[in-house]
N, CA, C and O atoms as a MOPAC input file, in Angstrom:
PM7 MOZYME 1SCF
protein

 N      0.51300 1    -0.96600 1     0.26500 1
 C      0.09100 1    -0.21300 1     0.04300 1
 C      0.66400 1     1.42200 1    -0.08900 1
 O      0.24500 1     2.25400 1    -0.89300 1
 N      1.76700 1     1.62500 1     0.96200 1
 C      2.09200 1     2.15600 1     1.60600 1
 C      3.17600 1     2.70500 1     0.05200 1
 O      3.29300 1     3.92000 1     0.21600 1
 N      4.02900 1     2.26900 1    -1.42100 1
 C      4.61800 1     1.60600 1    -2.08500 1
 C      3.15100 1     2.21800 1    -3.76900 1
 O      3.27800 1     3.09100 1    -4.62800 1
 N      2.78300 1     1.90400 1    -3.68400 1
 C      0.86000 1     3.01300 1    -4.01700 1
 C      0.84900 1     4.42700 1    -3.93900 1
 O      0.78600 1     5.36200 1    -4.73700 1
 N      0.92300 1     4.29400 1    -2.86100 1
 C      0.67100 1     5.80300 1    -2.40300 1
 C      1.15600 1     6.80000 1    -2.21400 1
 O      0.59700 1     7.82600 1    -1.82500 1
 N      3.44300 1     6.47200 1    -2.72400 1
 C      4.22200 1     6.76400 1    -2.72200 1
 C      4.74800 1     7.40500 1    -3.75000 1
 O      5.51700 1     8.36400 1    -3.81400 1
 N      3.80100 1     6.20500 1    -5.20700 1
 C      4.30400 1     6.09800 1    -6.39700 1
 C      3.97100 1     7.63800 1    -7.38800 1
 O      4.41800 1     7.90200 1    -8.50500 1
 N      3.11300 1     8.41000 1    -6.58500 1
 C      2.38900 1     9.62100 1    -7.81700 1
 C      3.71900 1    10.41300 1    -7.46700 1
 O      3.51500 1    11.55700 1    -7.87200 1
 N      5.05700 1    10.33800 1    -6.87300 1
 C      6.06300 1    11.62900 1    -6.49200 1
 C      6.93400 1    11.07800 1    -7.13300 1
 O      8.00700 1    11.48300 1    -6.68400 1
 N      7.15600 1    10.12100 1    -8.23000 1
 C      8.46600 1     9.66300 1    -8.33800 1
 C      8.04200 1     9.04900 1    -9.28700 1
 O      7.75500 1     7.85400 1    -9.22900 1
 N      7.88000 1    10.10300 1   -10.80700 1
 C      8.32300 1     9.40500 1   -12.20800 1
 C      9.25100 1     8.49900 1   -13.01400 1
 O      9.05900 1     7.81500 1   -14.01900 1
 N     10.45900 1     8.74600 1   -12.14600 1
 C     11.12500 1     7.84600 1   -12.60400 1
 C     12.08500 1     8.05900 1   -12.20500 1
 O     12.16800 1     9.27000 1   -11.99800 1
 N     13.54400 1     7.20300 1   -11.77200 1
 C     15.34700 1     7.96600 1   -11.36100 1
 C     15.90500 1     7.50000 1   -12.82800 1
 O     15.81200 1     6.45100 1   -13.46700 1
 N     16.57500 1     8.86000 1   -13.08100 1
 C     17.53800 1     9.39600 1   -14.10300 1
 C     18.92600 1     9.16600 1   -13.81200 1
 O     19.06300 1     9.18900 1   -12.58900 1
 N     19.79000 1     8.99800 1   -14.27900 1
 C     21.27500 1     9.08300 1   -13.67400 1
 C     22.42600 1     9.86600 1   -14.83900 1
 O     22.99600 1     9.64400 1   -15.90700 1
 N     22.24500 1    11.18200 1   -13.50000 1
 C     23.14100 1    12.22800 1   -14.05800 1
 C     24.95100 1    11.84600 1   -13.51600 1
 O     25.44300 1    11.10800 1   -12.66200 1
 N     25.47500 1    12.75900 1   -14.49900 1
 C     27.27800 1    12.98000 1   -14.53000 1
 C     27.58300 1    14.22600 1   -13.32200 1
 O     27.40500 1    15.43900 1   -13.43300 1
 N     28.12000 1    13.42000 1   -12.12000 1
 C     28.24100 1    14.92600 1   -11.20100 1
 C     28.92500 1    16.16600 1   -11.55400 1
 O     28.64400 1    17.18800 1   -10.92800 1
 N     30.12400 1    16.19700 1   -12.84700 1
 C     31.03200 1    17.11800 1   -12.92000 1
 C     30.10600 1    16.62200 1   -14.74100 1
 O     30.62900 1    15.53400 1   -14.98200 1
 N     29.15800 1    16.90800 1   -15.86700 1
 C     28.66000 1    16.81000 1   -16.32100 1
 C     27.57700 1    17.33800 1   -16.42200 1
 O     27.58400 1    17.51000 1   -17.64100 1
 N     26.04800 1    17.98500 1   -15.88100 1
 C     25.06000 1    17.72600 1   -16.01100 1
 C     24.74800 1    17.69900 1   -17.05600 1
 O     24.20700 1    16.59700 1   -17.14100 1
 N     24.67100 1    18.31800 1   -18.33400 1
 C     24.37300 1    17.70000 1   -19.23100 1
 C     24.25600 1    16.00800 1   -20.04300 1
 O     23.67200 1    15.60500 1   -21.05000 1
 N     24.92900 1    15.50800 1   -19.24800 1
 C     25.57500 1    13.88700 1   -19.17000 1
 C     24.08400 1    13.17200 1   -18.53100 1
 O     24.15600 1    12.61700 1   -17.43500 1
 N     22.87400 1    13.21400 1   -19.20000 1
 C     21.79500 1    12.66200 1   -18.42300 1
 C     21.52800 1    10.55800 1   -19.15000 1
 O     21.79400 1    10.23900 1   -20.30900 1
 N     21.02000 1     9.61900 1   -18.14000 1
 C     21.44500 1     8.47000 1   -18.62600 1
 C     19.62300 1     7.89100 1   -17.96600 1
 O     19.25400 1     8.31000 1   -16.86900 1
 N     18.55500 1     6.80300 1   -18.92600 1
 C     17.81900 1     6.48100 1   -17.97600 1
 C     17.80200 1     5.24300 1   -17.70100 1
 O     16.81800 1     4.50900 1   -17.60300 1
 N     19.67500 1     4.82200 1   -17.48400 1
 C     20.13300 1     3.51400 1   -17.02300 1
 C     21.72800 1     4.29100 1   -16.06200 1
 O     22.31300 1     5.37200 1   -16.13600 1
 N     21.88500 1     3.19100 1   -15.33500 1
 C     22.94700 1     3.45400 1   -14.41500 1
 C     24.42700 1     3.36600 1   -15.06600 1
 O     24.60300 1     2.40100 1   -15.81000 1
 N     25.49700 1     4.24400 1   -14.88100 1
 C     26.75100 1     4.02900 1   -16.26800 1
 C     27.63000 1     4.68000 1   -15.60000 1
 O     27.84000 1     4.71100 1   -14.38800 1
 N     28.40400 1     5.47900 1   -16.91800 1
 C     29.51200 1     5.68100 1   -16.74500 1
 C     29.69200 1     7.26700 1   -18.35300 1
 O     29.69300 1     7.13000 1   -19.57600 1
 N     29.78300 1     8.24400 1   -17.68500 1
 C     29.45400 1     8.98900 1   -18.55400 1
 C     31.25200 1     9.24700 1   -20.03200 1
 O     32.47100 1     9.18600 1   -19.86600 1
 N     30.73400 1     9.40300 1   -20.74300 1
 C     31.60500 1     9.55300 1   -21.63200 1
 C     32.41900 1     9.95500 1   -21.92600 1
 O     33.27200 1     9.55700 1   -22.72000 1
 N     32.28800 1    11.35600 1   -21.01200 1
 C     33.51700 1    12.30700 1   -21.24600 1
 C     34.63700 1    12.52400 1   -20.16900 1
 O     35.71800 1    13.08000 1   -20.36500 1
 N     34.03700 1    11.81300 1   -18.62400 1
 C     35.32000 1    11.83000 1   -18.31600 1
 C     35.08000 1    10.46000 1   -17.36700 1
 O     35.86700 1    10.37800 1   -16.42500 1
 N     34.17800 1     9.46600 1   -17.48200 1
 C     34.23900 1     8.28000 1   -17.23800 1
 C     34.16200 1     8.29900 1   -15.61700 1
 O     34.69700 1     7.45300 1   -14.90100 1
 N     33.41900 1     9.38800 1   -15.17000 1
 C     33.01600 1     9.67600 1   -14.41100 1
 C     31.66100 1     8.50300 1   -13.58500 1
 O     30.81000 1     8.61200 1   -14.46800 1
 N     31.07100 1     7.62900 1   -12.62200 1
 C     30.31700 1     7.02200 1   -11.98300 1
 C     29.06500 1     8.02900 1   -12.55200 1
 O     29.24600 1     9.24600 1   -12.58100 1
 N     27.68900 1     7.38100 1   -13.03200 1
 C     26.45200 1     8.53700 1   -13.01200 1
 C     25.91600 1     8.56800 1   -11.71300 1
 O     26.14700 1     7.68100 1   -10.89200 1
 N     25.17700 1     9.59700 1   -11.48000 1
 C     24.74200 1     9.53300 1    -9.78300 1
 C     23.62500 1     9.28200 1   -10.00400 1
 O     23.45400 1     9.70600 1   -11.14700 1
 N     22.29600 1     8.66400 1    -9.50100 1
 C     20.66900 1     8.78700 1    -9.90100 1
 C     20.44800 1     9.54300 1    -9.04800 1
 O     20.92400 1     9.72500 1    -7.92800 1
 N     19.37000 1    10.18800 1    -9.85900 1
 C     18.10900 1    11.52700 1    -9.18000 1
 C     17.26700 1    10.90000 1    -9.42200 1
 O     17.20600 1    10.17900 1   -10.41800 1
 N     16.21800 1    11.04600 1    -8.37900 1
 C     14.68200 1    10.77300 1    -8.42500 1
 C     14.53700 1    11.80400 1    -9.63100 1
 O     15.24400 1    12.79700 1    -9.46100 1
 N     14.14800 1    11.80800 1   -10.24700 1
 C     12.62600 1    12.59100 1   -11.23900 1
 C     11.66200 1    12.96200 1   -10.16900 1
 O     11.26700 1    11.95300 1    -9.58500 1
 N     11.23500 1    13.87700 1    -9.78900 1
 C      9.72700 1    14.32400 1    -9.00900 1
 C      8.63000 1    14.15900 1   -10.16700 1
 O      8.55300 1    15.18100 1   -10.85100 1
 N      7.85300 1    13.24000 1   -10.52000 1
 C      6.37400 1    13.87700 1   -11.54800 1
 C      6.30000 1    15.04600 1   -11.43500 1
 O      6.98300 1    15.62400 1   -10.59000 1
 N      5.38800 1    15.76000 1   -12.31700 1
 C      5.44900 1    16.81400 1   -13.12400 1
 C      3.01500 1    16.58800 1   -12.79700 1
 O      2.16200 1    17.06200 1   -13.54700 1
 N      2.83000 1    15.99000 1   -11.86400 1
 C      1.73900 1    16.47500 1   -11.08600 1
 C      0.83800 1    16.19000 1    -9.73500 1
 O      1.27900 1    15.47800 1    -8.83300 1
 N     -0.22300 1    16.69300 1    -9.68400 1
 C     -0.30400 1    17.00700 1    -7.94700 1
 C     -0.88100 1    15.92700 1    -7.42700 1
 O     -1.57200 1    15.21000 1    -8.15000 1
 N     -0.69400 1    15.64200 1    -6.11400 1
 C     -0.84600 1    15.01100 1    -5.03200 1
 C     -2.60600 1    14.50900 1    -5.04600 1
 O     -3.49000 1    15.34800 1    -5.21900 1
 N     -2.76000 1    13.74700 1    -4.93900 1
 C     -4.28800 1    13.08300 1    -4.82200 1
 C     -4.54100 1    13.60200 1    -3.29500 1
 O     -3.90600 1    13.41100 1    -2.25800 1
 N     -5.45900 1    14.17100 1    -3.51900 1
 C     -5.90500 1    15.53500 1    -2.51300 1
 C     -7.93200 1    14.02500 1    -1.60500 1
 O     -8.00100 1    13.49700 1    -0.49500 1
 N     -8.58300 1    13.98900 1    -2.32700 1
 C     -9.89300 1    13.40100 1    -2.31300 1
 C     -9.83100 1    12.01400 1    -1.97000 1
 O     -8.71000 1    11.50400 1    -1.98400 1
 N    -10.83900 1    11.28600 1    -1.65800 1
 C    -10.68500 1     9.79000 1    -0.60900 1
 C    -10.69500 1     8.96100 1    -2.36700 1
 O    -10.05900 1     7.91600 1    -2.50600 1
 N    -11.41400 1     9.52800 1    -3.49100 1
 C    -12.41300 1     9.69100 1    -4.70600 1
 C    -10.54400 1     8.85200 1    -5.17200 1
 O    -10.27500 1     7.65900 1    -5.03400 1
 N     -9.62600 1     9.89400 1    -5.67800 1
 C     -8.80200 1    10.11800 1    -5.76100 1
 C     -7.23900 1     8.92100 1    -5.40600 1
 O     -6.19000 1     8.46600 1    -5.86100 1
 N     -7.89100 1     8.94000 1    -4.60100 1
 C     -6.44700 1     8.49000 1    -3.68200 1
 C     -6.97200 1     7.02700 1    -4.11300 1
 O     -6.06800 1     6.19800 1    -4.21900 1
 N     -8.49500 1     6.48900 1    -4.42400 1
 C     -8.93700 1     5.34900 1    -4.55400 1
 C     -8.54400 1     4.66600 1    -6.06800 1
 O     -8.34000 1     3.47000 1    -6.27400 1
 N     -8.49700 1     5.77000 1    -7.06400 1
 C     -8.34900 1     5.65400 1    -8.52600 1
 C     -6.39200 1     6.04200 1    -9.15400 1
 O     -5.80200 1     5.98900 1   -10.23300 1
 N     -5.83900 1     6.60500 1    -6.96700 1
 C     -4.24000 1     6.50700 1    -7.42400 1
 C     -3.18500 1     5.22400 1    -7.43800 1
 O     -2.02600 1     5.38100 1    -7.82300 1

């Protein structure tokens, strides 16, 4: 239930190079520019939280 309730908060996790923020991937790996490990960054979903009981039922 908790995972379902929190699923609206995070759309996905993207991986970003700490030295080159323009290098973004949807999978873990290494930066092609500097070969550093990409760091996971949660992407906040661009949706509002359910506020009514009806919205929670369908969330």
